[in-house]
C-alpha angles and dihedrals in degrees: 000000000000124000093212135068128186121235122203115194124193114213123189124177092352094305129102108244102177144354130207128189121212134187094226139033090235091058092049093048092047090052090050091047091054091051096043095095098044099094133352092228094052112111120194120202120192122189138163117242133187107251090234089069090058104039130023 
């Protein structure tokens, strides 16, 4: 079991619209790649997080 998860946030117009959590960086980057052409103003932020910050 890994101690890290990857969070992908979707920002639009300066506000966070959605957030997804993935078990690997590859999954998060693939998700972001698929969304990259949706809207020019859509900003995707991917970051690693210790799993303890997501689930207790």
